[in-house]
C-alpha positions in Angstrom: -37.1 -48.6 53.5 -35.8 -48.0 50.0 -39.1 -46.9 48.4 -38.4 -43.3 49.1 -35.4 -43.3 46.8 -37.3 -44.0 43.6 -35.8 -40.9 41.8 -32.3 -42.1 42.7 -33.2 -45.6 41.4 -34.4 -44.0 38.2 -31.3 -42.0 37.8 -29.0 -45.0 38.1 -31.3 -47.1 35.8 -31.4 -44.4 33.1 -27.6 -44.4 33.3 -27.6 -47.9 31.9 -27.2 -49.9 35.2 -29.4 -52.9 36.0 -30.4 -53.3 39.6 -29.3 -56.4 41.4 -29.9 -57.7 44.9 -27.0 -59.8 46.1 -27.5 -62.0 49.2 -27.1 -60.4 52.6 -25.1 -63.3 54.1 -21.7 -64.5 52.8 -18.8 -66.6 54.0 -16.8 -64.2 56.1 -13.5 -65.3 54.5 -14.5 -63.6 51.2 -14.4 -60.2 53.0 -11.6 -60.9 55.5 -9.1 -62.2 52.9 -9.7 -59.1 50.7 -10.4 -56.3 53.1 -8.0 -57.4 55.8 -8.1 -58.5 59.4 -8.7 -54.8 60.4 -12.2 -55.3 59.0 -13.0 -58.4 61.1 -13.7 -56.4 64.2 -16.3 -54.4 62.3 -18.1 -57.4 60.7 -21.3 -58.9 62.1 -20.3 -62.6 62.3 -22.1 -65.9 62.9 -21.7 -69.5 61.8 -23.7 -72.1 59.9 -24.5 -75.6 61.2 -21.1 -76.8 59.8 -19.2 -74.2 61.7 -18.4 -72.1 58.6 -17.9 -68.5 59.6 -20.5 -66.2 58.0 -20.8 -62.4 57.8 -23.5 -59.9 56.9 -22.3 -58.0 53.9 -20.3 -54.9 54.8 -20.5 -53.4 51.3 -21.8 -54.2 47.8 -18.7 -54.1 45.6 -17.5 -57.7 46.4 -21.1 -59.2 46.3 -21.8 -57.6 42.9 -18.5 -58.8 41.5 -19.3 -62.3 42.7 -22.7 -62.0 41.0 -21.0 -61.0 37.8 -18.6 -63.9 37.8 -21.3 -66.4 38.6 -23.8 -65.2 36.0 -21.8 -65.3 32.8 -18.5 -64.9 31.0 -16.2 -62.8 33.2 -14.9 -60.4 30.6 -18.3 -59.4 29.3 -19.3 -55.7 29.7 -22.0 -55.2 32.3 -23.3 -52.4 34.5 -25.0 -53.1 37.9 -26.8 -50.8 40.3 -27.9 -51.5 43.9 -29.7 -49.8 46.8 -30.0 -51.7 50.1 -28.7 -52.2 53.6 -25.1 -53.0 54.6 -23.8 -53.8 58.0 -20.7 -52.6 59.8 -20.0 -52.0 63.5 -19.4 -48.3 63.8 -18.7 -46.3 66.9 -20.9 -43.2 66.4 -23.1 -44.1 63.4 -25.8 -46.8 62.9 -24.5 -50.3 62.3 -27.1 -51.0 59.6 -27.4 -48.3 56.9 -28.3 -47.9 53.3 -25.9 -47.7 50.4 -26.7 -47.0 46.8 -24.3 -47.1 43.9 -23.1 -48.7 40.6 -20.4 -51.0 39.4 -19.2 -51.0 35.8 -17.3 -54.1 34.7 -15.6 -55.0 31.5 -15.2 -51.6 29.9 -11.9 -51.2 28.1 -12.3 -47.4 27.7 -11.0 -46.8 31.2 -10.7 -43.0 31.1 -14.2 -42.6 29.8 -15.5 -45.1 32.3 -13.8 -43.2 35.2 -15.4 -40.0 34.0 -18.8 -41.6 33.7 -18.5 -42.7 37.4 -17.7 -39.3 38.6 -20.3 -37.6 36.5 -23.1 -40.0 37.7 -22.0 -39.7 41.3 -22.2 -35.9 41.2 -25.6 -36.2 39.6 -26.7 -38.4 42.4 -25.5 -35.9 44.9 -27.4 -33.1 43.3 -30.5 -35.2 43.3 -30.1 -35.9 47.0 -29.7 -32.2 47.8 -25.9 -31.8 48.1 -25.5 -28.3 46.8 -21.8 -27.7 47.2 -19.9 -31.0 46.9 -16.1 -31.1 47.1 -14.3 -33.8 45.2 -11.0 -35.3 46.2 -9.2 -37.6 43.7 -6.1 -39.8 43.8 -4.4 -42.5 41.7 -3.4 -45.9 43.1 -1.8 -46.8 39.7 0.5 -43.8 39.9 1.6 -44.8 43.4 2.3 -48.4 42.2 4.3 -47.0 39.2 6.5 -44.9 41.4 7.3 -47.9 43.7 8.2 -49.9 40.6 10.4 -47.1 39.2 12.2 -46.9 42.5 12.8 -50.7 42.5 11.4 -51.0 46.0 11.4 -54.6 47.1 8.1 -56.6 47.1 7.8 -56.9 50.9 8.2 -53.1 51.3 5.8 -52.5 48.4 3.2 -54.6 50.2 3.8 -52.8 53.5 3.6 -49.4 51.8 0.4 -50.4 49.9 -1.3 -51.5 53.1 -0.6 -48.0 54.5 -1.5 -46.0 51.3 -4.5 -43.9 52.0 -3.6 -43.2 55.6 -1.1 -40.3 55.3 0.2 -40.5 58.9 0.6 -44.2 58.8 2.3 -44.1 55.4 4.8 -41.5 56.6 5.6 -43.6 59.6 6.2 -46.7 57.3 8.6 -44.7 55.1 10.5 -43.4 58.1 10.9 -46.9 59.5 12.2 -48.0 56.1 15.5 -46.5 56.9 16.5 -50.0 57.7 17.0 -52.1 60.8 19.8 -54.7 61.2 20.5 -56.5 57.9 21.2 -60.2 58.2 24.9 -61.3 58.1 26.0 -62.0 54.6 23.0 -60.2 53.0 19.5 -61.6 52.4 19.3 -65.4 51.8 18.2 -66.7 48.4 15.1 -68.8 48.3 16.8 -72.1 47.7 18.9 -71.7 50.9 15.9 -70.5 52.9 13.8 -73.5 51.9 16.7 -75.9 52.7 16.9 -74.4 56.2 13.1 -74.7 56.6 13.1 -78.3 55.5 15.9 -79.0 58.0 13.8 -77.4 60.8 10.8 -79.5 59.9 12.8 -82.7 59.7 14.3 -82.1 63.1 10.9 -81.7 64.7 9.2 -84.5 62.7 6.4 -82.1 61.7 4.9 -81.4 58.3 4.3 -77.8 59.2 5.7 -75.4 61.8 3.3 -73.0 63.4 0.9 -73.9 60.5 3.4 -73.0 57.8 4.9 -75.3 55.2 8.6 -75.3 54.2 7.7 -73.0 51.2 5.8 -70.6 53.4 8.6 -70.6 56.0 11.1 -69.8 53.3 9.0 -67.0 52.0 8.7 -65.5 55.4 12.5 -65.7 56.0 13.1 -63.8 52.8 10.4 -61.3 53.5 11.9 -60.5 57.0 15.4 -60.1 55.5 14.1 -57.7 52.8 12.2 -55.7 55.4 15.3 -55.5 57.6 17.3 -54.1 54.8 14.8 -51.2 54.4 14.7 -48.9 51.4 17.7 -46.9 50.2 17.9 -43.1 51.0 17.1 -42.1 47.4 13.9 -44.2 47.3 12.7 -42.8 50.7 13.3 -39.1 49.7 11.8 -39.4 46.2 8.8 -41.2 47.5 8.3 -38.5 50.1 8.5 -35.8 47.5 6.0 -37.6 45.2 3.5 -38.1 48.0 3.6 -34.4 48.9 2.2 -33.4 45.5 -1.4 -32.1 45.8 -3.8 -29.4 44.5 -4.9 -28.7 41.0 -4.8 -31.9 39.0 -3.2 -30.4 35.9 -0.6 -28.5 37.8 0.1 -31.7 39.8 0.7 -33.7 36.7 3.1 -31.1 35.4 5.0 -31.1 38.7 5.2 -34.9 38.6 6.6 -34.9 35.1 9.3 -32.5 36.2 10.0 -34.7 39.1 10.1 -37.8 36.9 12.7 -36.2 34.7 14.9 -34.9 37.5 14.8 -38.1 39.6 14.9 -40.5 36.6 11.5 -42.1 37.3 9.9 -44.2 34.6 6.3 -43.2 35.3 5.4 -41.6 32.0 2.7 -44.3 31.2 0.9 -43.7 34.5 1.0 -39.9 34.0 -0.3 -40.3 30.4 -3.3 -42.3 31.9 -3.8 -39.5 34.5 -3.9 -36.9 31.8 -6.3 -39.0 29.6 -8.6 -39.2 32.6 -8.6 -35.4 33.0 -9.5 -35.1 29.3 -12.3 -37.5 29.9 -13.6 -35.4 32.8 -13.6 -32.2 30.6 -15.5 -34.1 27.9 -18.1 -35.0 30.6 -18.5 -31.4 31.6 -16.5 -31.8 34.8 -13.9 -29.0 35.2 -10.7 -30.7 36.4 -9.6 -27.5 38.2 -12.6 -27.9 40.6 -11.1 -31.3 41.8 -8.5 -31.6 44.5 -5.8 -34.1 43.8 -3.6 -35.6 46.5 -0.8 -38.1 45.6 -1.1 -39.7 49.0 -4.8 -40.3 48.7 -5.9 -43.9 48.0 -7.6 -47.0 49.3 -6.0 -49.3 51.7 -7.0 -52.3 49.6 -4.8 -54.3 47.3 -7.3 -54.6 44.5 -7.6 -50.8 43.7 -5.5 -50.1 40.6 -6.1 -46.5 39.4 -8.5 -43.6 39.9 -10.0 -43.2 43.3 -12.3 -40.4 44.5 -14.4 -39.1 47.4 -17.2 -36.6 47.5 -17.7 -34.5 50.7 -20.0 -31.7 51.8 -18.7 -29.5 54.6 -22.3 -28.9 55.7 -23.0 -32.7 56.3 -21.7 -35.8 57.9 -19.0 -34.3 60.1 -16.3 -34.5 57.4 -17.0 -38.1 56.5 -17.3 -39.0 52.8 -20.7 -39.0 51.2 -19.6 -40.9 48.2 -16.5 -43.1 47.6 -15.4 -44.8 44.4 -12.6 -45.9 42.2 -11.1 -48.4 39.8 -10.5 -52.0 41.0 -9.3 -54.0 38.0 -7.6 -56.6 40.3 -10.7 -57.6 42.3 -12.1 -60.3 40.0 -8.8 -62.2 40.0 -8.7 -62.3 43.8 -12.3 -63.7 44.2 -13.3 -67.4 44.2 -13.9 -68.4 40.6 -17.0 -70.4 39.5 -16.3 -74.1 38.9 -15.0 -74.8 35.4 -14.5 -71.1 34.6 -11.1 -70.0 33.2 -9.1 -67.9 35.7 -9.8 -64.2 35.6 -6.4 -62.3 35.7 -7.7 -58.7 35.3 -11.1 -57.3 34.6 -11.7 -53.6 34.1 -13.9 -52.4 36.9 -14.9 -49.1 38.4 -17.7 -48.0 40.7 -19.0 -45.8 43.5 -21.1 -46.1 46.6 -23.3 -43.4 48.2 -23.6 -43.4 52.0 -27.3 -42.5 52.1 -27.4 -42.3 56.0 -24.7 -39.5 55.8 -26.6 -37.5 53.3 -29.9 -37.5 55.1 -33.2 -36.5 53.6 -34.8 -39.2 51.4 -35.3 -38.3 47.8 
């Protein structure tokens, strides 16, 4: 099935990426815990003889990252390529389909690595016959920096992050953040919340309540209180203005710098990284003005940390992305670590996947 894509395999290999073939079957928890319960309904699930839930791989990024962690020192620099089947339940597309792509791990020169990803993905599109690709870019790191600068509470940051990448849902979350009914006396501190949880457990004679320990109950009480308080009016308005920025990347950065000064947002570091990336694109013969930036474009996954992009072709795939990629420096820290290995806190990582069934025409 993949033999017809030898020129594509050669392109990725010549780019410095070694082909790997991760297993097709994994424990389902690896995907569900990272990609969310929304993905569960799209997984192909089964169980082994011990009852452990298994899943056919729905993508290659997580399997390749697991391969990297299991095959050597985590922080080493390595580049991987792949071309093979993945499995997702899809309403109007085949459930088994081919993906090709690369994952670059351990490179500290993030701006150059991001540019390499976009350059190689565009070369793959040209090889596969995509004559007029359009590229949309975003920045998850910039969104995170804005939330930090606005001092948005952690529960609301998590809620906003889960909606980031879905503009309609994100707008609805921000609207709801006006606040509900705050608890009397303000939010409880953690010590008081845990004492109340311990009291509840002692009164029932249980070790857990609805499967939660005293610590987990306390965390949930504090989270609910913070969500009830919502976000202040300034945070909602500034966040809305930031997310409305779109268009030419260079002009967008300029608008965001003006906004940062006016609204006293400490996001200079994130904007510096954005501009360094645009310089990297130019050095890789990619004209930044041909890219379309949107501040509300991202991935609805916690481990994405910076540059994200999609490539489309209006003539193909009914508007669906042909290529998707981005930077995911947090992924390695969230994966199961090999026995005896030191914990991996962050690992520079960026990659892309080509949806070969949407491009059509084997090359």
